[in-house]
Residue, then its C-alpha position, 0 to 999 in steps of 0.5 A: m709174283t705169285k704169293l705162296l700161301t702157308p698150308t693153313a692159309a691155303a686150306f682156309a682159302a680153298e674152303d672159304t674166300a672170306a677174310l682171315v682172322q687170327g685168333p688168340d691161338r694164332k690159328l687163322r679163322t674164316d669170317a664164317q667161323v668168327q660169326n659162329d661165335a654167337d651160336v657156340n656161346r648160345e650152346c654154352h648158355t644151355a649147358n651153363d644155365g641156372y647161374i643166378q640161382t647158384l650165385k654165392a657171395g665169396e664164390y662169384t668168379a667160380s660161377k657158371f656165368y663165366n663159362c661163356f660169353r654172355t648177352s647184354e640181358q644176361i650181363f645185366e641180370y647177373v650184375d643186378e643180382l650182385a647188387k641185390q645180394n650186396p645192397k650195402l656194397l653195390t648200387k646202380e645208376a644211369i649214366s647215359t642212353m643209347i641211340q635205340g633208347k637203352t640205358i647205360y648203367a654204372y655200378k658203384l662199389t663202396s666198401g667200409t668208411f667214406k672215401p672222397t675219391s672214385l675210379y672208373f672202369k668201363s668196357l665194350i665201347h667197341a661192341h665186338e670186344w667181348n673179352a674186354g667186357s668179361s674181364n671188367l665183370f670178372t674184376l668186379s666179381s673178384i673184388l666182391d669175393a675178396i671183400v666177403n673173404g676178408n682180403e684187401t681190395a681196391a675198394d679199401s682206398h676208392n669207390l669204384y664205378f663199373v660200366p659193363i657195356v657202353n655200346i649196348d646197341g652194337y653189342d646186341i648186333s654182335w650177337n645177332g648177325n654181325r659178330l664183328q660189329r664195332k660201332n654203335a647203331n648209328e654206325v659211329d665209332l664211339n671211341r672216335n667221337w670225343p673232342t680233339p684239338f687236331k684235325n684228322p688229315n684223312p677223315p674216315a668215310r661213313e662206312a669205315e670202321d673208325y668213322p667218328g661221326p659228323s661231330p664230337f658228341s654227336e652220339p647220345e652215348t658219348k654226350g651223356i657219359d661226358e655230362w656224367l663225368h663232369a658231374k662226378n669230376s670232384e670225386l673221380a681220380g682216374w679212369v680205365n677203358f678196357q678194350s681188346n686185342s693187343g695185350a697193351i696199356w696205352y696212355p695219352y696222347g693218341d692223336t699226336k706224336e708229341r709228348i705231354g711234357n712237364g714231367e707227365d710222360e715220366k709219371f705215366k710211364l712209371l704208373g703204366y709199368y706198375v700196372s703192366m707188371a701186375t698183369g703177369a702176362g707181358y703187357r706193354s705200356r706206351p703212349k698210343g700216338v708215339f708207338g702206333d698210328l694216330e687216332f683222333g677222338r679217343f676217350e683217354d685223350y679227351v679225359y686227360r686234356t679235360y681233367k689232367k688225371p691218370v687215364f689208361t686204355i688197357e687192351v686185354s690179351g687174346g684178341s676180340n674173338a678169344p674163346a670162352s675158355t680164356i675168360r677167367t685167365t684174362g679176367t685175372e690179368i685185368f683184376n690184378a692190373s686194376s687192383r694195382f692201378a688203384e694202389v698207385v694212382g694216388d701217387f700220380d700228382v699233376n702238380s708234381t714232377a715225380c710219381 
């Protein structure tokens, strides 16, 4: 039977036989159009230059920096300037390294009196998910703005670690030749490179987008972050991994259809409900493995099994190829979700049957 194309798809098929990608506006885009994102954003950079010189405390989210998606160099230049302007609030520390020798940094936000607990927010473990990274940065900027303006923030109750880019090598590739680059420079999916007690019955080939590597922690990125997490275990009270595409909040487990048990699922469900409602954008909270395909070697599964503390993956809405015009809208959703996570994470007690 001949398949009938919709008018939109037919037009694209006549113009370009490459794979079609659905954008956040639900319009189909060719591979060529997706690859053009970097050039479009470089033009945006030219029109929105000079953001470092105009950065002003209390107005960071209004900066021209957020008018475009930014390269890794621009991202670190921006966050380093935030640290320079707020030396008593924001400090920088190395947490791991990349295949090509680059350093992965965390920025620690500490406000007011001593706090024994910290939360961890990371993004861009998958290189092509640009809006996950911008949302993480927007959250950091929003909190700094709120502190300067005398408003309550997540930093009132916890120290906050922000890791803007986990997969720096891959992110740079996504700006230079392959917009859809997902894996690291060694072509390993860093969100499949964590230990799992289960064996994948259909292990991906090396060329697959979700290739997990030859063994858990085979990559310096995951190995170094794991060592850092162990060193910070006594203070870390929760983790959020920002990714993109589905507008969903995932919690353990993703590598089995079995529930956690012992009342933990109910606590995750309630905590996820609070966080999803805070987005104001219809995010749904679910255990990954129960409502999706099984995925082995994910960050959140390993972290929960190791530390028995709350961990979520929040997939921001809009798709990984969202236009720059959505940065502030999506960033606000994630800022609200992160703030709510910080408010209620203390109610999640692994030794309790209620959240």
